[in-house]
N, C-alpha and C positions, 0 to 999 in steps of 0.2 A: 491485493491492496486497493485501493480509488485513486484514481487521478485528479488535480482538479482542472477545471478550467481555467486557462490562461491564456492574457492576450500575446498579438505577436511583438517580435523582439523589436519592430518600429514603432510597434506604439506604448513599447516599454521604455523603449532612450524617448521619447518625444514625452509622454507622461510625468519620466522624472524631472525632464529640463520644467514641465509648466506646475510642478508641487509650487507651495505655499516660500517664501523664502525660512532659515532656522540657522539659526547660529549656530557655526561648528563647532564638535568637539574637540578641544586641546587638545594636542598630543599625548600621548602618554604609554611607560611603558610597558603595560598590564599588553597591549594591543603588540605589542612588538614581541613580547612571548609570544605570545597567542597565533598570531601570522609566522610566526618563521622557525618556531619548534617543528623538528623531526616528527611526524603523526604514526600512530601506531596502528591508526584504523583500521588499516589491511591483513595485518599481523590479527589482530583481535578478530575481524569478520573471518578470517581462514581457520584462526581456531578454534570459533562455535560451527562454521562450517563440520571439519576434520572432527571435532572431538562427537559432535550430536549428529549430522548426520540429517534427512530428513528431517521433518520437526512439527508434523502434522500432529494436532490436541489430541489426546488421546494415547499417542503411537510412543513409544518404547522411548526416539528421538526425542521428543518433546519432555520428555519425564530428564533424562540428560543433559537437554538443555536451559535447563531448569538448577540442575548443580552447578553446571559450568558457569553461568550468568552469577550464583552468590559466593563462588571461588573469587572468581575473575573481578569483580566488582571489591571484595575484599582485601584480594592481590595490591588492585588499583588505589586503594585508600580512603574509598567511601566511607563514609557513616553510617550507623544505624543500620546496617544493612541486610536487607529477609525478605521471605516470601509473605505473600497473603493470597491464602487458597482460592478459585476459581473453578466455578463446575463447568465442564466443557462438553460439550459431544464431538462422540467418538465414531466418526466415517470412516469404515475399512473399502479400502477400492477397489478389491478381485481384482479376474478376469476380463481383460477388454477385447472383442475382438469384431472384426465390420470385414465387411466385404462386398463390392458389388456380383452380384452372380448372372446377372445380365443385363443388358447386352457383353457378353464375354465373362470372365472371373476376372476380377482386379481386388488383391486386398488392399487393406485401405489404412492406413496410421491415425487411432482412433485414442481418446481416454474418455472415463466416464467424466460429466459434470461433478464437481464435489456434492452430495447430496443427492443425488440419483437414487431411485433403486433399482432392483434390478431386473434384468426382461424372464420373461420363462426360462426354464429348464433350460432350452434347447434352443432361444434366440427368439425372435423373432424375422420373419419375412415379409418382406410388403415392395408395393410399389413406391417409390421416391415424388415428393412432389415439392417444387421449391419456390421458396420467396424472397427478394431479394431487397429487403427494406423494412426497418420498425414500422413502417409507417401500414405498408402492405398485413407485416403480422398483426396487427392492430384492427385490421378491419377482417382477421377472417372470419369467417360463419360459424356456426355452430354446427357442427355434423360434416362439413363441407371435405375433408381429410379423413369421413371413418374408413378406418383399414388400412389407410396408407401412414409412410413416415415423413416426417415436415421436414425438409431439409432448410435452414436458413440460411443462404449463403447471403451476410451483411459486411463486406469488405469494410476492413480499419484503418483510416488516411493517417500515415506516419503527418508526426509534429513536433517542433522541437518542445514543443509546451504540453505536448503532450493531451490537444485537446483531442485528435480525433479517438483516443479509447474512450473520453467522453460522449464521446457522438455514438457508440458502439458497443458500451460492453453491456449494456442495458437486455442486449441480444440474450445473452442468458438467463436474464429472469423472465423474460418475457417468449419467448417460444416456449420452454415446455406449458406454460400459463396456456397460451395459445393454442397452442397442439391437442393440447387436452382439451379444450371446453369444443376446438374440431372436431374430436373425433378420431387423432391419431392414435399412434399404437406403439408409435417413439417419436423422438426428436434427435438429427445432427445440427450440429452449428457449424460452421465457419471457422475456424479457431478466431477467438479475439485479438489479434499481434500484425505485428508488421515485417515477419520475416518468411522465407520462401524455405525455409526445412522441410521434410519430413517427420515435424515433430507438434503435433497436436499440444493446444495451450488448456489447460483446466481452467478449475474458477467456482465460485461457489453460485448453485445456485439463486439463492435471497431467502428471505426469511423465509416467502409459502411454499410450500414441498408443493414438489412437483406427482403427479398419478401417473407418470409415462417416464420410460427410460430415459434417458439424457446423456447425448454425447456429444463429443467438436471433433472432426475432423482435421485432420493438418492442411495449410491452406495449399500445398500441391492438388492436395487429393480433395479439395472443393475444386477445385476446378477442375479435375479429373470429372467430377461426377457432374457438374457444370456444363461442360461438354457433349458427355453423351446427353444429357438432358436436351440438347441443342437439335441433336440428333433422332431423338425417339425414346419411349420412356424405356428408364429404369427401375431393375429390383434391385434392391437394399439386405442384407442379410447382417444383423447385428446382435451382441449378443455382449452383458454387463454382467457382472454378479457383486456385487457390492450389497454391503449392509451396512447396517446402523447399531452400534450397540450399544450399553445400559452408558448414561453419560459418567465421563470421569472427574480423578482431580487431576487439579492445573492450576498453576499458580503464575500469578504476576513478582515480578522480581525487583527490590527498591532500595534505595540507595541514594544519599545527601553528599551536597558539599554546603555543608555549614553555614549562612550568612553569618557574618562579626556581627552585623551590628540588631539585623530586623532576620532573626533564625525564622521563626514564622511568616514571613511572607514566603512565596514558595515560585518559582519561576522551571514549571517545568519541562523536561527533555524526553521524548518519547519516540521509541521503536518498539515489533513487534518480532519475539523470541522463535516466534510458531510461523511454518514455510508450510506450502505444500507436499506435496510427497513423492511426487516427480524426478524434481532435482534437490540439492540440498540449499535451497534459496540464499545461494551469495549475495546477489540485488537483490529480493525479496523475499526477509529485507536484513540479511544478516549484514549488508555496508550499513544499514542504519544504525546497527547495535552498535556492529566498530565504531562509527559517526561520533555517539554520541555519550560513548564512555570515553574515546579519547578527549571528545572539548571535554567534559569530566575531570581526568585526568589532569589535561592542561590548567584547569581551574586551580586545583589542588597543589600545583607547581608555583604558582604567582609566592609574591613573597609575603602578596595584602588579597583573604580573600574577599569576595563580591559581600557586597554590603549586605544581599538576600540571600537564603537558599534556592542552590540551582538543586532540582532534584531527578536523580533518573530514575524513570519506568520504563521494562521492559514486559510489554503488556503477553498477557496470553489470548489463544482464538483470535487473534484479525482476522484471518483468512475465510473461516467458516463460519463467524456468528458472535464474535466482540463479546464474549462475553468477559475476558480481563479486563476492557475499557470500561463496559458497563459497570463489577465488581470495587474497580478502583472508587468509581464515581460513589456507588454506595458507602464501603468502608471511609471513603474521606467525609462527606458530605458536608458535616459538622465543618471542613478548615480550607471549603472552598472557597470561601468567599476572600479566603486570600492565598488563594491562587491566582499571581497577575497575571501568569500569560502560560500559555502553552507554544510547544514549537514540534513539530513531529519528524521523522523522516522515513521515509517509506517512497520514494523515489527511483530507487534503484542508485547507482554512485556515478555519475551523470555530473559533472560539475556545477552549481552554483551559480545560476545566472542574477535573481534580482531578491530582494528581500520584502514583503507586503507582511501591513499589521492586518486587526480585525479588534478593533476596540473601540470605548468612547471621541469620537470625531476630535476633540480636545490634543488625544495623543497622536497625531498622525507626523504635526509638527517638532514636534520631540524628535518620532522616529526618524523624519525628514534627517534631521542633526546625524543620525548617523552613517550619511552619504560620504564623507570627504573618510570617516574610518574604516569604512567597507571596499574603498575606490584600490587599496594598494592588492587587494582578491578580485578585482572587475566584477565587483557586484554592487547593483545601483539597487535604491528603493523605488518602490511605486507608492502610485498611488489608489489604484484597484484594494480589494479589499481582500486579506487572506480568509485562506476558507479553511484549515485545517486539516490531519490527516482524520483515516477512518478511525482512528484511532481517539482520539483527543477534540471530533467531533461531538462526544457524548459527552465531554467537559463542556464545549462550545451552547452546546443546548442545555447549560447551567448558568452560561453566561459566560465562564472563565476566555477573556482575552485570548488571540490566535494569531501565531505569528508561523509567519513561511518562511523558510529558503527553498525557493526556487530556482529546481534542476533542470538541465538541459535533458532530458529523456527521448529524445532522438534513435536512440540505440535501445531503447530499455526493453523494448514491447517485441523485439527477435527473441526474448530469452526470456520475458516476466512469466510463471506458470507452466516451464515447459521443462524437461528433464535437460535441457542446453543449460538452466542457470547453477552455475556452480562458481566456483574463485577464480578462475584462470578466467573468468567474466567481469572480474575484477582489474579497472585502471588505476593503479595508485596514488600517479600523479594527481587525476581526476578527484578520487576520493580523500588525498590530503587537503589540498582546496576547500573540499567542502567540510571536512572535520574543524578544518580552521574558520571556514563563516561562520558554520555552528558557534562554535567557541565563542567568537566574537559577539554574534547577535548572542551568546548569553550572556554575556559580562557585560554588554551592553542593557541589557534589559533587566540583569539585577544586581549591578551596580549605581547607576544615574537614580533608582529611585521613580521614575517615570509614574505619573499614575495614569497606569492604565483604563480606569474605571470598571466597567462591563460590557460584554456587550449586548448593544440594543435588542432589546425582543425582537422588533421585525428578522433579525437576521441573525437569531440563535438556532436555524436549520439552515443545510447548509443544501446549496440547490444542485441538484442530478442532473 
């Protein structure tokens, strides 16, 4: 999952007060229903994780998740529930071992980065060279690490808005590229996370294939290697056996809450059905799946459905390719001009804090009028532009306006992409507030008939 750059809580409150005035919406019984009904989001997320388990693209769990999604969306009463085929990569993790062999012998908690190639059969053993920032990584000279193992030790900053992830996650892509260029035989990175558990964080290498094996160390083990290096040379042994199988058949799962007056105009709610293979993907992104299915079910429970159609899309292959998002955009290219807004939930199960929009400038005042409707949920409207999620970034590139429900992610990166991403980490109270917020935003966007226009051309590419 790729998290947006958000501003500080102080700036959020200041920005909300400085927004241009807009006429508040009248109180509506629909809002009271959406904001007070019992939520099924936790139950739905738990059901997905327990039914399908880990759901990396191409795996048996991925196929089980598609079956679960079709059955669940049909049971909840969505219309036109169907699958749309997606060709997905099929990378299999294999065995993973690492140890410091000098000074002393220290077994290390390690995991391959998604898409890594294997080491030679016997593994690799070499002296370790540490770099401590992305800037130093970018400055590595060709041949400067010949025969060495690159250790990228770049700590991540904890932040309620997730900005620390945006500052650090690039190490997964950059370290293998720069390490290969500099002649390294392998690369290990400090896990991109904020915990102190001996559980490494995986994650995709990126679009560029790495020419050398690449893995992540748990944060305590990265600290150990750093301490040993401060006293003298360190040798490390690494063995990885991942393999890339032939592409597999996956699917997006789609269902609608049909609009009563403008069914051809679509407000899209997205989450991704796949997960990494270490845990069961409860927060990334079982929580998002549970939230948007619960929001759709809440809209179906209204005495009068919204004017526009609200479409649920559970995307395939967000974690290591975005093939599902690309396939959806291609299959629905002709109707994308009628997609009036897209909202993705993919930042764990923390409470909603604020809402942002990226659309034509005139839409901001209309969205500001949502503030009194969101106030009972302790959610504000911000002036900053929405970014959208990883999957909806493909729609953003096509001009589809983006809505963000921005969450508290201060604890999310303790478990993100680890074996600890399991259903016991879901807080039902927080997930209920997030689901009620998502349902409220979806109803407002679908009911009011706001002209969101298109995303301005200069803003169609997300900043990273």
